[in-house]
N, C-alpha and C positions, 0 to 999 in steps of 0.2 A: 355383565356384572360390574357395577361402578366401584372405583377404588375408594377405600376409606379416607376420611378427612385427614388422617395423620400420615398419608402416603408421602414419601420423599419426592423431590423433583426428579431424581433419577428413576424412581419407579414409575412416575407419570410419563417420563420420556420413553421408557421401555414399553409401556402400554400403548402409547401412540404409535411407536415404531412397529409393534406387534400387529396392530390393527391395519397399518398401511401394508405390511407384508402379506397379511391374510387377504386383504382386498385385491392386491396385485395378483396373487395366486388364483383367487376366484375369477378375476377378470380374464386371466390367461386361459382358464378352463372353459369359461362360458362364451368367450369371444367368437369361436367358430360357429356356435349355435346362433348367437345374436346376428351374425352376418348373413346367415342363410335366410332368416325370416324376411327382412326387407327385400332381398334379391328375388324372393318368390313372387313379389308383386311387380317385377320389372316389366314394362310394356314392350321392351325389345327382347329378342331371343339371345340374350347374352348372360354370361355368368359374372358380369362386372357391373359396377355402378355407373350408369350413364350420366351425362352432364345434366339432363333434366331431373334425374333422381337426386343428384347432389344439390341442385338448385331448389329442390322440393316443389317442382312443377307437377301439378296433378296429372298432366298428360303423360308424365314419365312413369306413372304407376297404373297397373291394370290387374284385373282378375282373370285375364285370358288363360293363364296356365292352370288355374283351378278349374275353369270351365272346360279346358281341354282334357282334364282328367275324366270328364263324363263323356266326351265325344271321341276320344282316341280309340279306334278300332270299331266304331259303329258302322252299320250298313248305310244309314241315311242321317248323317249328323246335321244336315241343313233342313230337315223336315220340321214342321210345326211341333212345338214341345207339348204334345198332348199325351194321352195314356200310351199310345203306340210308341211314341218317342222314348218314354221312360222304360217301356218294355224292351226296346232295343238297347237302351243303356244297361239294363239289368242283365241281359243275356249275352251281349256282344262286346261291351266296352272292356278293353284290356285291363285297365286299372281296377275296375269293379270286379272282374273275374279273379284277379290275383288277390284282391282284398278278401273276397269270399273264401278263397283257398287258405289264406293266412288265418282267418277267423276260425274256420273249421278245424284246421290242423292244430292251431293254438288251443282251442277249446278242449278237444279230446286229449291232447298231450298234457294239458294242465290238469284235467280230471284224473288221468292216470298217474301223473307225477304226484299230485296232492294225496291221493289215496295211499300209494306205495310209500311216499316219503313220510306221511304222518304215522303209518304203521311202523316204519323203521325207527322213527324218532321215539315212539312210545316204547318200543322194545329196548332201544339203546339207553333209555332213561332209567331202566330198572337196574338197581345195584347188583342184582344177582346175575346179570347178563355177562357171560364169559367173553373174553377177547373183544371188549367194547371198542377199544382204541383201534385195533386192527380192522374191525368191521366198519367203523366210522371212516377210517382212511380209505378203504375200498369204495365205500358208497359215495364219498365226495370227490373221488379221483377225477370224474369228468370236469370238475372245476379247475383241477391242477394240471392235468395232461393237456398239452397244446391241442387246440381244436382241430388242426389239420391232421394230427395223428388219429384222433378219435374218428374223424370223418373218413379217413382212409381205411381204418379197421372196420367201420360199419359198412363201407362200400364192399369190401371183399367178403365180409360175413353175410351181407344181404344178397350179394350177387350169386353166391353158391352156398346156401346154408346146408345143403345135403352133404357137402364134404365133411362137415362136422357132425351133423345129426346122424349121418349114416353110421358113425362110429359108436353111437349110443343106442342103436336099434330102432331108429325112426325110419319110416318108409323112404325108399330111395327116390320116389317121385314127388317129394315135397316141393312146393312152389317157391319161387324167388320173391324176396321182399323188396329188392331194389326196384325203383320206379313205381312204387305203389303208395297210396295214401297211408296204409298201415305201416309201411316201412318208415316214412317220414314222421308219423305220429310217435312210433316207438323210439326213434332216434331223438326227437325233441323231448320226449318224456325222460329219456336217459339224462339229457342235459339239465332238465328242470328239477329232478329229484334231489340233487344236493342242496338247492336253495330251500326246498321245503323242509328237508331234514334239519338244516341249520336254524331256520327261523322257529320251527316247532320245538327243537331242542332248547333253544334259548328261552322260549316261553315256559318249558317244563322245569327249567332251573329253579324258578320261584314257586313251583307248584307244591302245595302242602299235601303230602301223601296221606296224612291222617284223615283227609276228607274221604278218600276211598275206603279206608278202614271203617270210618264212621258210617258210610253208606252201607257197607256189608253188614255191620253190626245191627243196622236198622232193617235188615232183611232184603236189601236190593241185590239182585243178581249182577254178574259182571257186565252184561249188556246194558242194563238200566243204569248202572253206575257210570259207564262210559258216556252214554248219551245225555244223562241228566246232571252229572257232576263234572266229569273230566272235559268233555267236549265244549261246554259253554265257556270254560275258563281258558282253554287253549285256542278257541276259535279265532281270536285276533292273529295269533301266530300262524294258524293254518291258512287264513285268508291272505296274510302277507306273503307267505311262501307261495301260494297259488298265483298271486299277482306277479311275483318275481319269475315264476315258471312260465307264465303267459308272456311276459315281456321277453324272456329269453327265447321262447319259440317264435314270437312275432318278429324279433329282430335278427334271427339267425339266418345266415346265408351260406356259410361254408359247407355245412352238412347237407343242405338242400342241393348245392351244386354237385355233390357226390352221389346222393342216394335218390334224388327225385328226377323225373323226366319232364318233358315239356308240358304235360297236363297238370303237374303239381307246382306250377309257378306261384311263388309267394311275392309279397311286396318287396322284400330286400333283394330277391333274385331278379325281379323285374327292374329294380333300380340299377342293379349290377349290369344287366343286359343293356339298359339305356346308356350307361356310362361308356360301355365298350362299343356299342353300335351306333347310337345317335345321341349326341349331347343335346339335351333339351331342358329348359327350365321347369318342365313338368316334374323333374326329380326334386327340384328345390321346393315345389309346392307340396309334394308328398312328404318330404323331409320335415317341413313346417307342421304338417298335420300330425306326423309321428311325434314331434317334439311336444305338441300340445297334449297328445294322448299320454306320453311318458310323464309329463308334469302332473297330469290328473291322477295317474296311477301312483306316483311317488307321494303325492299329497294324501291319497287314501291310505297308503302304507304308514305314513307318519301319524295320521289320526288313529289308525288301528294300534300303533305302538303305544301311543299315549293312553288309549283305552285299556290295553293290556297292563300297563304300569299301574293304572288306577285300580284294576281288578286285583292286582297282586299287592296293593297297598303301598306302592312306590309313587312318590310325588314326582310327576314329570317336570322337567326343567324347561 
């Protein structure tokens, strides 16, 4: 926003200083990401800029690490790239396998978190809801409690759930959740629910409750009112919460280290293993791809936020 013509020199100086400070803070936050992207195109197996890269020599840059994401773990990486080669990629490549795990776990965790978080936000938005602040604090506690504590608690709970369930009358031969897809999905859904609750609750703040009363006066039942009146208006908030929940699941590594076994390797866990066991610029290539995905998702969230403001009659800035 431009300063008015009557602004004093001191005000103009402060505005320029303010812009410089904000630019430096933004550069400080974004610099680590900006460094990763060009390093992922390094032709040499190093995590530093080579002389050729600094000289902008084309031979110093390569797509070899992106190509290795498709060949790492294959049975026949040097075979002709025909349909059988791509089948080998799909079934045996390490990074493709962990990407499939991440997408499967993230999809079902997001679906579960979105449904439960939306229902919780709708209930908490009702003025007659008792103990709303206490319930809200409990539901968003996974965002506040240190992740290592949550992961430790989930590990002990999943490893021997019968120890607790036996006290409430459940069968003593109940199965363990640790080391299963279901356990990882439930854990990631637990971490994603607070994001859905917060975004949907923020959307419901500007929701006109008279619309539901008008729908009821016109003969609509509660189910029709929800799907025809409420859901279309809060849909931007629901989708935004779902995107945050998916990103949380897709990017999470601590809980996976505690509750998953070797068959539930995800992209962050594979990156963690790569840093510990073999330093390879493949990690930089994967990080660059994740940055691009994150930027795309954040752009989608911003577009949905603006659409939500337009639906509520608020002019986006």
